[in-house]
C-alpha positions in Angstrom: 0.0 0.0 0.0 2.8 2.3 0.9 4.5 1.6 -2.4 1.4 2.5 -4.4 1.2 5.9 -2.6 4.8 6.5 -3.3 4.3 5.8 -7.0 1.3 8.2 -7.2 3.3 10.9 -5.4 6.1 10.3 -7.8 4.1 11.3 -10.9 5.4 14.2 -12.7 3.5 17.5 -12.2 3.0 17.9 -15.9 1.1 14.6 -16.3 -1.1 15.6 -13.3 -2.0 18.9 -14.9 -2.6 17.2 -18.2 -5.3 14.9 -16.7 -7.1 17.7 -15.0 -7.2 19.8 -18.2 -8.6 16.8 -20.2 -11.4 16.4 -17.7 -12.1 20.1 -17.8 -12.2 20.0 -21.7 -14.7 17.1 -21.6 -17.0 19.0 -19.3 -16.9 22.0 -21.6 -17.9 19.8 -24.6 -20.8 18.4 -22.7 -22.0 21.8 -21.6 -22.0 23.0 -25.3 -23.9 20.0 -26.4 -26.6 20.5 -23.7 -26.8 24.2 -24.7 -27.4 23.2 -28.4 -30.1 20.7 -27.5 -31.9 22.9 -25.0 -34.2 24.7 -27.5 -35.6 21.5 -28.8 -36.2 19.9 -25.4 -39.6 20.2 -23.9 -39.8 21.9 -20.5 -41.1 19.5 -17.9 -42.2 19.9 -14.3 -43.9 17.2 -12.3 -47.6 17.6 -12.5 -47.4 20.2 -15.3 -48.4 19.2 -18.9 -45.9 19.7 -21.7 -45.9 23.2 -23.1 -45.6 21.9 -26.7 -48.0 19.2 -27.9 -47.0 16.8 -30.7 -47.8 18.1 -34.1 -50.9 16.3 -35.7 -50.3 14.3 -38.8 -51.1 16.3 -41.9 -53.1 14.4 -44.5 -53.5 15.1 -48.2 -56.2 17.8 -48.6 -58.0 15.7 -51.2 -58.5 12.9 -48.6 -60.0 15.5 -46.3 -62.3 16.7 -49.1 -63.6 13.2 -49.9 -64.2 12.4 -46.2 -66.1 15.6 -45.4 -68.0 15.6 -48.7 -69.3 12.1 -47.9 -71.1 13.4 -44.8 -72.5 16.4 -46.7 -73.9 14.3 -49.5 -75.6 12.1 -47.0 -77.2 15.0 -45.2 -78.4 16.8 -48.4 -79.8 13.6 -49.8 -82.1 13.3 -46.8 -83.8 16.6 -47.7 -85.4 15.0 -50.8 -85.1 11.2 -50.4 -88.3 10.9 -48.3 -90.5 12.9 -50.8 -91.7 9.9 -52.8 -92.1 7.7 -49.7 -94.7 9.8 -48.0 -97.7 7.7 -49.1 -96.0 4.6 -47.8 -95.0 6.3 -44.5 -98.6 7.5 -44.0 -100.1 4.0 -44.7 -97.5 2.2 -42.5 -98.0 4.6 -39.5 -101.8 5.0 -39.8 -101.6 8.7 -40.6 -103.2 10.8 -43.3 -101.3 12.1 -46.3 -101.5 15.6 -45.0 -100.1 14.6 -41.6 -97.2 12.7 -43.2 -95.9 15.9 -44.8 -94.6 17.0 -41.4 -91.8 14.4 -42.0 -90.4 16.8 -44.6 -91.4 20.1 -42.9 -89.8 19.1 -39.5 -86.5 18.3 -41.2 -86.4 21.6 -43.1 -87.4 23.6 -40.1 -84.5 22.1 -38.0 -82.1 22.7 -40.9 -83.1 26.3 -41.1 -82.5 26.8 -37.3 -79.0 25.3 -37.2 -77.5 26.6 -40.5 -77.0 30.2 -39.6 -75.6 29.5 -36.1 -73.3 26.6 -37.1 -70.4 29.0 -37.5 -70.8 30.3 -33.9 -71.1 26.7 -32.5 -68.0 25.5 -34.4 -66.0 28.5 -33.0 -67.0 27.4 -29.5 -66.5 23.6 -29.9 -63.9 23.6 -32.6 -64.6 22.8 -36.2 -63.4 19.2 -36.0 -65.4 18.5 -32.8 -68.5 20.1 -34.3 -68.3 18.2 -37.6 -67.5 14.9 -35.9 -70.3 15.3 -33.4 -72.8 16.3 -36.1 -72.0 13.1 -38.1 -72.3 10.8 -35.1 -75.6 12.4 -33.9 -77.0 12.4 -37.5 -76.3 8.7 -37.9 -77.9 7.9 -34.5 -81.0 9.8 -35.3 -81.2 8.3 -38.8 -81.4 4.9 -37.2 -84.0 6.2 -34.8 -86.1 7.5 -37.7 -86.0 4.0 -39.2 -87.3 2.3 -36.1 -89.9 5.0 -35.3 -93.2 3.3 -34.2 -95.5 6.3 -34.7 -95.7 9.4 -36.9 -95.2 11.6 -33.8 -91.9 9.8 -32.9 -90.7 10.0 -36.5 -91.3 13.7 -36.7 -89.4 14.2 -33.4 -86.5 12.1 -34.7 -86.5 14.1 -37.9 -86.2 17.3 -36.0 -83.2 15.9 -34.1 -81.8 14.6 -37.4 -82.1 18.0 -39.0 -80.5 19.8 -36.0 -77.6 17.4 -35.9 -76.9 17.3 -39.6 -77.8 20.8 -40.6 -74.3 22.2 -39.7 -72.5 19.8 -42.1 -73.0 21.9 -45.2 -71.4 25.2 -44.0 -68.7 23.3 -42.1 -67.5 21.6 -45.3 -67.1 24.9 -47.1 -65.1 26.3 -44.3 -63.0 23.2 -44.0 -62.2 23.1 -47.7 -61.3 26.8 -47.7 -58.8 26.2 -44.9 -57.4 22.9 -46.2 -56.6 24.0 -49.8 -54.2 26.7 -51.1 -55.6 29.3 -53.4 -54.6 27.6 -56.6 -56.5 24.4 -55.8 -59.5 25.8 -54.0 -61.6 26.0 -57.1 -61.2 22.2 -57.7 -62.0 21.6 -54.0 -65.2 23.6 -54.2 -66.0 21.6 -57.4 -66.0 18.4 -55.4 -68.3 20.0 -52.8 -70.6 21.3 -55.6 -71.0 17.8 -57.1 -72.3 16.6 -53.7 -74.8 19.4 -53.1 -76.1 19.3 -56.7 -76.3 15.6 -57.3 -77.9 14.7 -53.9 -81.2 16.5 -54.4 -81.4 15.2 -58.0 -80.7 11.6 -57.1 -82.7 11.7 -53.8 -86.3 11.1 -55.2 -85.0 8.4 -57.6 -83.1 6.5 -54.9 -85.9 6.9 -52.4 -88.5 5.6 -54.9 -86.4 2.6 -55.8 -85.7 1.7 -52.1 -89.3 2.2 -51.1 -90.6 0.1 -54.0 -88.1 -2.8 -53.5 -87.6 -2.8 -49.7 -89.3 -0.5 -47.2 -89.5 3.2 -46.5 -87.5 2.6 -43.3 -84.4 1.7 -45.4 -84.2 5.3 -46.7 -83.0 6.1 -43.2 -81.0 2.9 -42.5 -78.7 3.5 -45.5 -77.2 6.5 -43.6 -75.9 4.2 -40.8 -72.9 2.6 -42.7 -72.0 5.8 -44.4 -72.2 7.7 -41.1 -69.9 5.2 -39.3 -67.3 5.4 -42.1 -67.5 9.2 -42.2 -67.1 9.5 -38.4 -64.1 7.1 -38.3 -62.2 8.9 -41.1 -63.2 12.4 -39.8 -61.6 11.6 -36.4 -58.5 10.5 -38.2 -57.8 13.2 -40.9 -59.5 16.4 -39.7 -57.8 19.0 -37.5 -58.7 22.6 -36.7 -56.8 25.3 -38.6 -54.3 27.4 -36.5 -56.4 30.5 -36.4 -59.3 28.6 -34.8 -57.0 26.8 -32.4 -55.5 30.1 -31.2 -58.9 31.7 -30.8 -60.1 28.8 -28.6 -56.9 28.9 -26.5 -57.4 32.7 -26.0 -60.9 31.9 -24.7 -59.8 29.3 -22.2 -60.8 30.1 -18.7 -63.2 32.8 -19.8 -67.0 32.4 -19.6 -68.7 31.6 -23.0 -70.6 34.6 -24.2 -74.0 33.5 -25.7 -76.2 35.8 -27.6 -79.3 34.3 -26.1 -81.7 36.9 -27.4 -80.3 36.7 -31.0 -80.4 32.9 -30.8 -84.0 32.8 -29.7 -85.1 35.4 -32.4 -83.3 33.6 -35.2 -84.5 30.2 -34.3 -88.2 31.2 -33.8 -88.2 33.4 -37.0 -86.6 30.8 -39.3 -88.8 28.0 -37.9 -92.0 30.0 -38.4 -90.9 31.1 -41.9 -90.2 27.5 -42.9 -93.6 26.3 -41.6 -95.3 29.1 -43.6 -93.5 28.3 -46.8 -93.9 24.5 -46.5 -97.5 24.3 -45.3 -99.0 27.5 -46.7 -100.4 26.1 -49.9 -101.9 23.0 -48.3 -103.7 25.1 -45.6 -104.9 27.9 -47.9 -102.3 30.4 -46.8 -103.8 33.4 -44.8 -107.3 31.8 -44.9 -106.0 29.5 -42.2 -105.4 31.0 -38.7 -102.4 28.8 -38.0 -100.6 30.1 -41.1 -101.7 33.7 -40.4 -100.3 33.6 -36.8 -97.1 31.8 -38.0 -96.6 34.6 -40.5 -97.0 37.2 -37.9 -94.5 35.4 -35.6 -92.1 35.0 -38.5 -92.1 38.7 -39.5 -91.8 40.0 -35.9 -89.0 37.5 -35.1 -87.0 37.9 -38.3 -87.2 41.8 -38.2 -86.2 41.7 -34.5 -83.3 39.3 -35.2 -82.0 41.6 -38.0 -82.1 44.7 -35.8 -80.6 42.9 -32.8 -77.8 41.1 -34.7 -76.7 44.2 -36.4 -76.2 46.1 -33.1 -75.1 43.4 -30.6 -71.3 43.1 -30.0 -70.9 39.4 -30.5 -73.9 38.2 -32.6 -74.8 34.5 -33.1 -75.3 35.3 -36.8 -72.9 37.9 -38.1 -75.2 39.8 -40.5 -72.5 42.5 -40.8 -70.8 40.2 -43.4 -73.6 41.2 -45.8 -72.1 44.7 -46.0 -69.3 43.2 -48.2 -70.6 43.5 -51.7 -69.3 40.3 -53.2 -70.8 38.2 -50.4 -74.1 40.0 -50.5 -74.7 39.6 -54.3 -73.4 36.0 -54.2 -76.1 35.2 -51.7 -78.8 36.9 -53.8 -77.7 35.0 -56.9 -77.6 31.7 -55.2 -81.1 32.4 -53.6 -82.6 33.0 -57.1 -80.9 30.0 -58.7 -81.8 27.5 -56.0 -85.4 28.8 -56.0 -85.6 27.9 -59.7 -83.8 24.6 -59.3 -86.0 23.3 -56.5 -89.2 24.6 -58.1 -88.4 22.7 -61.4 -87.3 19.7 -59.5 -90.7 19.7 -57.8 -92.7 20.4 -61.0 -91.0 18.2 -63.6 -91.6 14.7 -62.1 -95.1 15.7 -61.1 -95.8 16.9 -64.7 -94.5 13.7 -66.1 -96.7 11.6 -63.8 -99.9 13.6 -64.0 -100.0 14.5 -67.7 -97.6 12.0 -69.4 -98.5 8.8 -67.5 -95.0 8.1 -66.2 -94.7 6.1 -62.9 -92.6 7.6 -60.0 -89.5 5.6 -60.7 -89.4 6.3 -64.4 -90.0 10.0 -63.8 -87.1 10.0 -61.4 -84.8 8.2 -63.8 -85.7 10.7 -66.5 -84.3 13.6 -64.6 -81.3 11.7 -63.2 -79.0 12.2 -66.3 -78.6 15.9 -65.3 -76.8 14.8 -62.1 -74.5 12.6 -64.0 -73.6 15.3 -66.5 -72.9 17.7 -63.6 -70.4 15.2 -62.1 -68.4 15.5 -65.4 -68.9 19.3 -65.8 -68.0 20.6 -62.3 -64.4 19.4 -62.2 -63.9 21.1 -65.6 -65.2 24.4 -64.1 -62.8 24.0 -61.2 -59.9 23.4 -63.6 -60.8 26.6 -65.5 -60.8 28.6 -62.3 -57.4 27.1 -61.4 -56.1 28.4 -64.8 -57.1 32.0 -63.9 -60.4 32.3 -65.7 -62.5 35.2 -64.5 -65.1 33.8 -62.1 -67.6 36.5 -63.1 -67.6 35.3 -66.7 -68.4 31.7 -65.6 -71.2 33.0 -63.4 -72.7 35.0 -66.2 -72.5 32.0 -68.7 -74.0 29.7 -66.0 -77.0 32.0 -65.4 -77.6 32.3 -69.2 -77.4 28.6 -69.7 -79.7 27.9 -66.7 -82.2 30.5 -68.0 -82.2 28.9 -71.5 -82.7 25.4 -70.1 -85.6 26.5 -67.8 -87.3 28.4 -70.7 -86.9 25.4 -72.9 -89.0 23.4 -70.5 -91.8 25.9 -71.1 -92.1 24.8 -74.7 -93.4 21.3 -73.9 -96.7 19.8 -74.9 -98.7 16.6 -74.2 -97.1 14.8 -77.2 -93.5 15.4 -76.0 -91.1 12.6 -75.9 -89.0 11.7 -72.9 -85.9 13.4 -74.4 -87.8 16.7 -74.5 -87.6 16.7 -70.8 -84.1 15.2 -70.3 -82.1 17.7 -72.4 -83.6 20.9 -71.0 -83.1 19.6 -67.5 -79.5 18.7 -68.4 -78.9 22.2 -69.8 -80.5 23.8 -66.7 -78.3 21.8 -64.2 -75.2 22.4 -66.3 -75.8 26.2 -65.9 -76.2 25.7 -62.2 -72.9 23.8 -61.9 -71.2 26.4 -64.0 -72.3 29.1 -61.5 -72.1 27.4 -58.1 -68.4 26.6 -58.2 -67.2 30.2 -59.0 -69.7 31.6 -56.5 -68.4 29.3 -53.8 -64.9 30.4 -54.7 -65.2 34.2 -54.8 -67.8 34.7 -52.1 -65.1 34.5 -49.3 -62.5 36.5 -51.3 -62.9 39.8 -49.3 -64.0 38.4 -46.0 -61.7 37.9 -42.9 -60.3 34.4 -42.5 -61.9 34.0 -39.0 -65.4 34.7 -40.4 -65.4 31.8 -43.0 -67.6 29.6 -40.8 -70.1 32.3 -40.2 -70.2 33.2 -43.9 -70.6 29.6 -44.9 -73.6 29.2 -42.5 -75.4 32.3 -43.9 -74.7 31.1 -47.5 -76.0 27.6 -46.8 -79.1 29.1 -45.1 -79.8 31.3 -48.2 -79.4 28.2 -50.5 -81.9 26.1 -48.4 -84.4 28.9 -48.1 -84.2 29.4 -51.8 -85.4 25.8 -52.2 -88.2 26.3 -49.8 -89.3 29.5 -51.5 -89.2 27.8 -54.9 -91.4 24.8 -53.8 -93.9 27.2 -52.1 -94.1 29.5 -55.1 -94.5 26.6 -57.7 -97.1 24.7 -55.7 -99.2 27.9 -55.1 -99.1 29.3 -58.6 -99.6 25.9 -60.2 -103.0 25.5 -58.6 -104.1 29.1 -59.0 -102.9 29.3 -62.7 -104.7 26.0 -63.4 -107.9 27.4 -62.1 -107.4 30.6 -64.1 -106.7 28.8 -67.4 -109.6 26.4 -66.9 -111.9 29.5 -66.5 -110.6 31.0 -69.7 -110.7 27.8 -71.7 -114.2 26.9 -70.6 -115.7 30.4 -71.1 -116.8 29.6 -74.7 -117.8 26.0 -74.1 -121.6 26.2 -74.0 -124.4 23.9 -75.1 -125.4 26.4 -77.8 -122.0 26.1 -79.6 -122.3 23.8 -82.7 -118.6 23.1 -82.5 -118.8 22.0 -78.8 -121.8 19.8 -79.5 -120.1 18.2 -82.4 -117.0 17.5 -80.2 -119.2 15.9 -77.5 -120.9 13.7 -80.1 -117.6 12.6 -81.6 -116.2 11.8 -78.2 -119.3 9.9 -77.1 -119.4 7.9 -80.3 -115.9 6.7 -79.7 -116.9 5.4 -76.2 -120.1 3.6 -77.2 -123.2 2.8 -75.1 -126.7 4.3 -75.0 -127.4 7.7 -76.6 -127.8 9.5 -73.3 -124.7 7.8 -71.8 -122.8 8.8 -74.9 -123.7 12.5 -74.3 -122.6 12.4 -70.7 -119.5 10.5 -71.5 -118.6 12.9 -74.3 -119.1 15.9 -71.9 -116.9 14.2 -69.3 -114.2 13.5 -71.8 -114.3 17.1 -73.1 -114.1 18.4 -69.5 -111.1 16.1 -68.9 -109.4 17.6 -72.0 -110.0 21.1 -70.7 -108.5 20.2 -67.4 -105.4 18.7 -69.0 -104.9 21.7 -71.2 -105.3 24.1 -68.3 -102.8 22.1 -66.2 -100.4 22.0 -69.1 -100.6 25.8 -69.6 -100.1 26.3 -65.8 -96.9 24.2 -65.9 -95.6 26.1 -68.8 -96.3 29.4 -67.0 -94.3 28.2 -64.0 -91.2 27.4 -66.1 -91.4 30.8 -67.8 -91.8 32.5 -64.4 -88.6 31.0 -63.1 -86.8 31.6 -66.4 -87.6 35.3 -65.9 -86.4 35.2 -62.3 -83.1 33.8 -63.5 -82.7 36.4 -66.2 -83.1 39.1 -63.5 -80.0 37.8 -61.8 -77.7 38.5 -64.7 -77.2 42.2 -64.1 -76.0 41.4 -60.5 -72.9 39.8 -62.0 -71.7 43.3 -63.0 -71.9 44.4 -59.4 -69.4 41.8 -58.2 -65.8 43.0 -57.6 -63.2 42.0 -60.1 -61.1 39.2 -58.6 -57.3 39.4 -58.9 -56.2 38.0 -62.3 -53.3 35.8 -61.7 -52.7 33.1 -64.3 -52.1 29.7 -62.7 -53.3 30.7 -59.3 -56.6 31.7 -57.6 -55.7 34.2 -54.9 -58.0 33.7 -52.0 -55.8 34.6 -49.1 -58.8 35.9 -47.1 -61.5 33.3 -47.2 
């Protein structure tokens, strides 16, 4: 032991100092390494969450577009798929045909309530959470509609279905606007447009086929697998944009400000308006006390909501966005176009069944090619926008094309072939597709980025209200114009007219039987012909009316602001 100590003490001083300096050098290297790694290291204290969360996986925007469009297609399809099934629903649930129409009205009322406030709800819950919750609840209530034992239960479930699914449409537009860069946003809106255009067109055809071959309950059951897939993929691929995440973080710990007065006025006003539009014709409009009081409630609530929302600090529906010129006139144009679309969608199959002898499935198939053509056309429109085509020119061409197709329908007669209805309808829907994509693209151009959800909610509400107005106008004027034309046509049909008597004799001779019976049969046949011609003229009047409405929209294109002209890119920095 002593020898070892002697050897250590015998070490040269130079070697001892060399070892100490090496150790000091190693410590300096380690200190520099720790300093370099410090910025990338997460700060951690026991019981305190990490300050920096892991970055979410970023998926291809087209995957996001397909996933969210799937849910929107399902929801829009339900606005029209139940139309042809109402007689079956009424018979199955021991209800009258008049009572069964509440299956449609309740869904539209719920949609009208949720659409304008969906932007506010998504800002509170987060867009991803709101969309995912809407899909899940919509799927659950779709299943509930399918198993409903009574009409009352079905109407309640339809209200819940409409409330849960109504926010999907505006959410998708806001999601696509955030997910895609400016140069690809036109194509993204084209995918969305295919869904919202094809769903109402294919709804009656699909609903009729399902009802005829299976049961009316399956028009609700088919939403279940689609909803499950959509919810699964939504949870996987969808994330909130940075500006929404920052806004939610800034509100953490603060009480949620709810515009209760505005929410109540908007909900009551839109619900009453939808009831008036959907049930007015069946209940003789203001001749019915229920419709009269509903109209009074609607006017008071809507006017009150407009005044309140324009002056309150944090409105549930930001009507101040309508001060922006592009957004205002885009809403007016889409209101007129969807009024004409839904009106002709309501009139054309009815015309083919009442006057041409088509069954429901064949009439639905006859108008389906328009939806297939749109699926081919809309991506081309999106491509033109991505190449720098002026959106206003496409909008003008679309309005002209849709006007021409609608007026073409007014040239029909009782000897028309099936193609005489297919091609005007194709031209009409082509014009709508040519217009909807650029409208959806430029309407957000001059709005703040954080208002995209609110703007999309107002836009979707205007579109849906246009459909309700179109159906209400067409059903009302069809009956009233039929009565007017029948009065005009029968004014000169008297027993003293030789031509009339000759017509009665010729018609009776063709039927056969006793002489007295021939006269009565001839008069009945003549009256039936008068009714047919009066109904034909009334239908033609409706098509001309909506063609004129579309033509009045054309000057509004000149009031739209000129979008930036950049070849190869669509500049939509503020959406």
